N, C-alpha and C positions, 0 to 999 in steps of 0.2 A: 515718768509720771508717778507722783506719790499716791498711795492708797492707804486707807485706814480700815481696820477691822477690830471688833471687840474681842477681848479675852477675859473670861470670868475666872477669878482666883478661887482658891479653896474656901475662902470665907465670903464669897459672893460679890466682892468688889470688881467692878468692870473697868478694865484697863484698855487703853487704845493702843493698838499695834500699827505703827506707821511703817510702810515699806516703799521702796523705790528701786527700780532696775529689775533686771531679769538675770537669773543664773543661780549660782551657789549662794545660800543664805549666809550673811555675816551679821551677827548681833552687834549693834553699836549703840551704846547708851549715852544719854545726855547728862549734863551736870545739874547741880542743885538749883531748883527753881527754873530750869531750862525745859526744853521740849525737843521734839524731833526736828524742828527747824535748825537747831544747833548742829545736830549730827548730819543732816542733809547737806548743809553748807560745805562741809569739809570732806565728805565721803566721795572718793573718786568715781565719776560716772562712766557708764559705757565700758565696763571692764569685764563683763560676764559675771558680776556679783550682784546679789540683791541685798540692799541694806534693810535690816530689820531693827526697828527701835521700839521697845516696849516702854511707852511713857509710864514712868513710875507713879505710884499713888500720889495724888495731889498735884500732878504735873500734866501740862498739856490738856488733852481731852479725857484723861483718865479720872475716875472718881477718887476722892480722897480716902473714903472709908474711915475706919477707926484711927484717930491720931496715935494711939498706942502702937499701931502697926507701921508707923512711919519710921523705918530704920533701914540701914544698909543691908542687914541680914534678911529682913522681909522682902526688900526689893530684889535681892539676890534669889531668894526662894521663889518669887514670882517668875523670874526669868527661867530658872531651872524647870519649873512646872510647864512653862510655855514650850521650852525646847523639847522636853520629854513627850509632850502631847502633839506637837505640830511639825517637828523637824527631824530630819535624818541626822543623827549626831554620831560623833563629836562635830562641833562647829567652831568657827573662828568667833571669838567674842572680844569686844573691846569697849572703850568708852572714854569720855572726857571728864576729868575732875571727879565728881561723885560717881559717874559712870565707870571711871577707871578703877575706883575702889570696889565697886560691885563686881567688875570683871576679874579683878585680882582675887577677891574672895571666892568667886565661883571656881576659878582655876585651882585654888587650894582645896576647897571643900568638895568639889565635884569634878575632879580631873577627867572622869569618864565622859563628861559632856563637852570638854574643851580641847579642840584640835590645835589652836594657836591663840595668842593673846596680844592685844594692842592696848597699851597703857598710855593715854595722852594727857599731858598737863596734870599729873597727879597732885592732889591736895592732901593726901595721907600717905604715910609709910605703913606702919603697923599700929601705932598708938592711937587711941581715941582722943578727941578734943585737942588736936594740935594747935599751937599758938597762931599759926597762919589762918585758921578758920575763925578766930575771935571776931574779926570784923563782921562776918555773917551773923554770928550769934548776937552781936551788939545791935545790928539792924533788927533782928527778930525781937529783941528786948524792947527797943524803942517803939516798934510797931504795936507791941502789946500794951504799952503804957501811955502813949501819946497819940493825938490825932495825926493822920498821915503827914500833913504839911509841917506841923511842928516837929514831928519825929525826923523828917528828912532834913529840915534846917538844923536841928541839933546835931545830927550826924555829920553833915557837911562842915559845920563850924567847929566840930570837936577834934581832938588830937588824931584820931584814926582817919577821919575824912581828910584833914589837912596833910597828913603823911602820905596817904594814897594819892592825893592830887599831885604831889611832887614825884613820888616813886613809881606809881602804877596807875595812870589815869584810866586805863581800860577797866581795871578792877573797880575803880570808883564809879565809873559809868554804869557797870552792871549792878553794883550795890544800890546806887541811887534809883535805878529802875524798880527795885523791889518794893519801894514805898508806894508804888501805884499798881503793883501786881495784885490781881484779884483772884479769889476772895482773900482779903487781907488776913483773916484769921488762919487760913490754911498756910499762907505764906509765912506768917510768924511761927507757926508750929514747925514747919519744915526747917526754917532757918535755925531755930533754937535746938531742935532735936537732932538734926543731921550734923550740925556743926560740933555738937558734943558727942557724936557717935564716931565710929571707925569701922574698918573692915573686919576687925576681930580675928586677925591672923597673927601668928608669931613670926619672929625673925627667922627661926629655924624652918618654919613651913615655907617662907618666901625663898630662902636659900636652897630649899629642897626641890623647888619647882624644876621640872625638866621640859615644860611646855615651851615651844618656840615663841619668842616674845619680841615685840617692837615697843620701845619706849620713846615718846615724843615730848619734848619740852622746849621752853624758850625763856629768854631773859625778860626783865621788867614786868614781873608778875609776882606780886607779894602773896596772893592767895594760893598760887600753884608754883612754889619755888623751883627754879631750875635744878637746885641741889637735890630736891626730892626725885626728880626724873633721873638724874645721874646716879643717885644712890640705888634706886630700884634696878636700873640697868646693870649696875655692878653686882648686885646681890643675886640676880636671876641668871643662872648659868647660861652662857651663850646668847644673852639678850643683845639685840641691836639697838643702838641709840641714835636718834635723829634730833638735832637742834634746828629749830625753824625760826623764821622771822616773827618777832612779837607783833601782836595786833596793834599795839600802841604806835609802832613805826609805820606799818602799812598793812591794813586788813586784806587787800587783794593779794599781797605777797604772802601773808600768813596763810590764806586759804590755798594758794598755789603750792606752797611748800608742804603744807599738811597733806594735800591730795597726792603730791608726788611721793612723799615718804610712805604713805599707805599703799599706793599703787605698786611701788617697787617691791614692797614687802609681800603683798598679796600675790604678785606674779610668781614669786618663788615657792609658794606653798603647794 
């Protein structure tokens, strides 16, 4: 059963902490404009672990707070503060897409808090504003400048929308959903700010990680290139790599593969 509880950040923003299961806590973070439902879907149930998702500012049931604080660094600091206040650490931390970037940053900047790392469908390596995040930034720009219906139509008919329709229809479906995500002003801020952000870690810091790590990726995903997942698995010493079924091919199999990869990894910790 899922449960929610409030957590107040140092600047007074109230975040929702969504949990499910019983046992050792595992921090598992959602992607950009996602929420705890995304992490709950793929987290393996009934394994003696408790999934803990701190919904980031402007996501899920959390307050948005000051738009200037919408950054991967701030989201990471919020999680570090939650861990220090509420959990016995070090803990396992992971995430999907933006959540993976947050987890990677935390492992680099606060290794004392991190027992093991799970990087799923990474959308960043080390650089800010990678080209694969440009579609998200474009959606944010259109939402800021056009009425929602016109913005969505322009995106779907434009070169990025047409390319994704052919290459990565699951990415396109997610992006299309952002045009009706409310509140629209918060959605636009998140898409533009986070797409131009990054984990702010160096190549040397990533290669210097000694944290046990699982990296998960799949094909047919333009926003989260399989090459990024492979690259991180190669750069982090001793990392395990798992390639799973793309959502575009079969969502049920994607979920089953994701859960299996995580459960096999967690069993060994």
